[in-house]
C-alpha positions in Angstrom: 0.2 -0.2 0.3 1.1 3.4 -0.6 0.1 6.4 1.3 -0.9 9.6 -0.6 1.0 12.3 -0.1 -0.3 15.1 1.0 -0.2 19.1 -0.9 0.3 17.6 -4.2 -2.1 19.4 -6.5 -5.9 20.4 -6.1 -6.9 17.0 -5.1 -11.0 15.9 -3.8 -10.5 16.8 -0.4 -9.1 20.0 -0.6 -12.4 20.5 -2.4 -14.6 20.2 -0.4 -12.7 20.5 3.3 -9.2 22.8 2.4 -6.5 22.0 4.6 -7.6 18.4 4.5 -4.9 15.7 3.0 -5.0 16.0 -1.0 -5.2 13.7 -3.1 -3.4 13.9 -5.6 -4.8 14.6 -9.3 -2.1 14.1 -11.3 -0.8 11.0 -12.8 1.0 8.3 -10.8 4.4 7.8 -11.1 4.2 4.1 -9.2 4.2 0.8 -12.0 1.9 -1.2 -11.4 4.1 -3.4 -9.5 4.1 -1.3 -6.8 0.9 -1.0 -5.4 0.3 -3.2 -2.7 -3.2 -4.6 -2.1 -5.3 -3.6 0.3 -5.2 -4.4 3.6 -9.3 -3.7 4.3 -8.6 -1.3 7.0 -6.4 1.7 6.5 -7.9 4.8 4.5 -6.3 8.1 2.5 -4.2 5.3 0.8 -3.3 4.0 -3.0 -4.1 0.4 -3.2 -4.9 -2.7 -5.8 -8.6 -3.4 -5.5 -10.9 -5.7 -6.1 -12.9 -5.1 -9.5 -16.0 -7.2 -8.4 -16.2 -5.7 -5.2 -16.8 -1.7 -6.2 -20.6 -0.5 -6.2 -21.6 2.4 -8.5 -21.6 5.4 -7.6 -24.7 6.5 -6.6 -24.3 9.9 -7.3 -22.8 9.7 -10.7 -23.4 12.8 -12.6 -22.7 11.6 -15.9 -25.9 10.4 -17.8 -24.2 10.2 -21.1 -20.5 7.6 -22.4 -19.8 7.4 -25.5 -18.5 4.1 -26.3 -15.9 5.3 -28.9 -14.3 7.4 -26.6 -14.7 4.4 -24.3 -13.0 2.1 -26.8 -9.9 4.8 -27.1 -9.5 4.6 -23.8 -9.2 0.7 -23.5 -6.5 0.6 -26.2 -4.9 3.2 -23.9 -5.0 1.3 -20.6 -3.8 -1.9 -22.7 -0.6 0.4 -24.4 0.4 2.3 -20.9 -1.6 1.0 -18.2 -3.8 2.4 -15.8 -1.4 6.3 -15.4 -4.7 7.6 -13.6 -6.8 5.4 -10.6 -10.0 5.2 -9.5 -11.0 7.3 -6.5 -13.7 4.8 -3.4 -15.0 5.1 0.2 -13.7 2.2 1.8 -17.5 -0.2 2.4 -17.3 -3.4 5.0 -15.6 -6.8 3.9 -13.1 -4.9 1.5 -16.2 -3.5 -0.3 -15.7 -0.3 -2.1 -18.7 2.5 -3.1 -16.8 4.4 -6.3 -16.6 8.2 -6.1 -14.8 9.0 -9.3 -13.4 7.1 -12.2 -16.8 5.3 -14.1 -15.3 5.5 -17.3 -11.7 3.8 -16.0 -13.8 1.1 -14.4 -15.9 0.6 -17.4 -12.9 -0.2 -19.6 -10.8 -1.9 -17.2 -13.9 -4.5 -16.6 -14.3 -4.6 -20.6 -10.7 -5.3 -21.1 -10.5 -8.2 -18.4 -8.9 -7.0 -15.6 -9.2 -8.2 -12.2 -7.7 -5.5 -10.1 -7.7 -1.7 -9.8 -5.7 0.9 -8.7 -7.6 3.0 -6.2 -7.5 5.8 -3.5 -9.1 4.7 -0.8 -10.6 8.0 1.1 -13.2 8.4 4.2 -16.4 9.9 3.7 -18.6 10.0 5.6 -21.6 11.9 5.0 -24.3 12.4 2.1 -23.5 15.5 1.3 -19.9 14.8 1.0 -20.0 11.9 -1.3 -22.3 14.4 -3.7 -20.1 16.7 -3.6 -17.0 14.9 -4.1 -18.6 13.4 -7.5 -19.4 16.5 -9.0 -16.9 18.2 -8.2 -14.4 15.4 -9.3 -16.1 15.0 -12.7 -16.7 18.8 -13.0 -13.1 19.3 -12.9 -12.9 17.2 -15.4 -14.4 19.2 -18.0 -15.6 15.9 -19.9 -19.2 16.9 -19.3 -22.0 18.0 -21.5 -23.6 21.4 -21.0 -26.8 19.7 -19.0 -24.7 17.3 -16.9 -22.7 20.2 -15.8 -25.7 22.3 -15.1 -27.3 19.6 -13.1 -24.4 18.6 -11.0 -24.3 22.7 -10.1 -28.2 22.7 -9.1 -26.9 20.1 -7.2 -24.3 20.9 -5.4 -26.8 24.0 -4.5 -29.9 21.6 -3.6 -28.3 18.5 -1.9 -25.0 20.0 -0.3 -26.3 23.5 0.7 -23.8 25.7 -1.7 -24.2 29.1 -2.6 -24.1 29.5 -6.1 -20.7 31.8 -4.9 -19.9 28.6 -3.3 -20.2 26.4 -6.2 -18.2 28.6 -8.3 -15.3 28.8 -6.5 -15.1 25.0 -6.0 -14.8 24.3 -9.6 -12.9 27.4 -10.3 -15.6 29.3 -12.5 -17.1 32.8 -12.5 -20.2 32.8 -10.5 -21.9 34.0 -13.6 -20.5 31.1 -15.2 -22.3 28.8 -12.6 -25.8 31.0 -13.5 -25.4 30.9 -17.0 -25.5 27.3 -17.1 -28.0 26.3 -14.7 -30.1 28.5 -16.7 -30.2 26.1 -19.1 -32.3 23.5 -17.3 -34.5 26.2 -18.3 -35.2 25.1 -21.3 -37.6 22.7 -23.2 -36.9 19.1 -23.2 -36.2 18.9 -26.7 -33.6 21.7 -26.4 -31.9 20.3 -23.5 -31.2 16.9 -25.0 -30.3 18.6 -28.4 -27.7 19.6 -25.9 -26.6 16.8 -25.0 -26.7 15.2 -28.5 -24.1 18.4 -29.3 -27.2 19.0 -31.9 -26.6 22.5 -30.8 -24.0 23.9 -28.7 -24.5 26.0 -25.6 -23.7 29.4 -27.3 -26.9 28.7 -29.5 -28.7 27.3 -26.2 -27.8 30.6 -24.5 -29.5 32.5 -26.9 -32.3 31.2 -27.1 -33.0 32.3 -23.3 -33.4 35.3 -24.5 -37.0 34.2 -25.6 -39.4 32.8 -22.8 -41.5 31.8 -25.1 -41.2 28.7 -25.3 -42.6 27.6 -29.0 -40.4 30.2 -30.2 -37.4 28.4 -28.6 -37.9 25.2 -30.1 -39.2 27.2 -33.7 -36.0 28.1 -33.6 -34.4 25.3 -32.2 -35.5 23.1 -35.1 -34.4 26.0 -37.5 -30.4 26.0 -35.9 -30.6 22.2 -36.6 -31.8 22.5 -40.3 -30.1 25.0 -41.9 -27.4 25.5 -39.6 -27.9 28.7 -38.1 -24.9 30.8 -36.5 -24.9 31.7 -32.7 -24.8 35.7 -34.1 -27.2 34.5 -36.1 -29.2 33.4 -33.5 -28.6 35.9 -31.6 -30.0 38.5 -34.4 -33.4 36.6 -34.5 -34.0 37.0 -30.6 -33.9 40.6 -30.3 -35.9 41.4 -33.2 -38.1 39.2 -31.6 -38.1 40.6 -28.2 -37.9 44.3 -29.8 -41.6 42.8 -31.7 -43.3 41.1 -28.8 -42.0 45.0 -26.6 -43.9 47.0 -29.3 -46.7 44.8 -29.7 -46.7 44.1 -25.3 -46.8 49.0 -24.9 -49.5 49.1 -28.2 -51.7 46.3 -25.7 -50.7 48.6 -22.8 -51.6 51.4 -23.9 -55.4 49.8 -25.8 -55.8 48.7 -22.0 -55.0 52.0 -21.0 -57.7 53.7 -22.6 -60.5 51.3 -22.0 -59.8 51.5 -18.3 -59.9 55.1 -18.0 -63.4 55.0 -20.5 -64.1 52.4 -17.8 -63.9 54.9 -15.0 -65.0 58.2 -16.7 -69.0 55.4 -16.7 -68.0 54.6 -13.4 -67.8 57.7 -11.8 -71.1 59.4 -14.0 -73.3 56.6 -12.7 -72.0 56.8 -9.3 -72.6 61.0 -9.4 -76.3 59.9 -10.3 -76.7 56.9 -8.6 -75.3 58.4 -5.2 -73.3 55.1 -4.4 -70.3 52.7 -5.6 -70.3 51.7 -9.4 -68.2 49.0 -10.9 -68.0 48.2 -14.5 -66.0 45.5 -16.4 -65.6 45.3 -19.8 -64.3 41.7 -21.9 -62.0 41.7 -24.8 -64.9 41.1 -27.4 -66.7 44.5 -25.8 -69.5 42.8 -23.4 -69.1 43.7 -19.8 -70.8 44.0 -16.6 -72.1 47.2 -14.3 -72.2 46.4 -10.6 -73.9 48.7 -8.5 -73.6 48.4 -4.7 -75.6 49.4 -2.0 -75.4 48.5 1.8 -79.3 48.8 3.1 -82.6 47.7 2.7 -83.7 51.6 2.8 -80.6 52.6 0.1 -82.2 49.5 -2.1 -85.5 50.3 -2.4 -83.7 54.3 -2.8 -82.3 52.6 -6.2 -85.6 51.4 -6.8 -87.3 54.5 -6.8 -83.9 56.7 -8.7 -84.7 54.3 -11.5 -88.6 54.8 -11.2 -87.6 58.1 -12.3 -85.1 57.2 -14.4 -87.4 55.3 -16.2 -90.1 57.4 -15.9 -88.1 60.8 -17.3 -87.2 58.7 -20.8 -90.9 58.7 -21.3 
């Protein structure tokens, strides 16, 4: 077994608990023969463990595994060996739970290896496990934008981190974290397109400039079918927003005029009837007038007034 050297690089432990012992993120300089088998008790060590005793990571942020990329990794491992060990936490009876390195684990299983080098660390809480899994994957920068967005959101919701804290831990600007999370507001069809790389993250961010989902999907379909550039999409979004604002302002002016007309009618009737009057009008022109009264005497007064108005008209 080999003790993990402290202070080498920015390890997983440092991301969650600054000042703790780091897990080396750089390729190891040890030959496979120098790595001893796990003794079943120690933590913060590098040791060989059985592939069959490793449980999958329940908090794995990655949803897409490209087989061609996995095949390339297998070829690399066969030619050069496994340069970067996986990371696990210890369970009982020499069983482990994967924290990071699922692609490496899958590749070694497909090759037919029985054992794999692993960093064995102690993780006591679910929150720490989630954070370790997500942050380690985020720092490798090979997740698709939706996986990244989901990871940021989980760090906030499940680990209680603020957007500022997420940004600090993954080495990004806060605005980057915020804009990435906003991708999850897009319709499912567009999110799937981002995952499949049918459109870029730049296209997706441009689509966020409009809230009308029907137009978002319509524009998305046009991007896919015609290959619109990000700049062209931004231009179309601006035109749509400007048109919507102009239409909205016209509607507000019309609504304001209608409201003023209704208020005028209410005022005239209130002066004639001597009580509160409410006038409501629908878009088709129909509406209602409500005359309020507050006692039986007032109701009788209104009837008398209506009787006088009716006789005056005759």
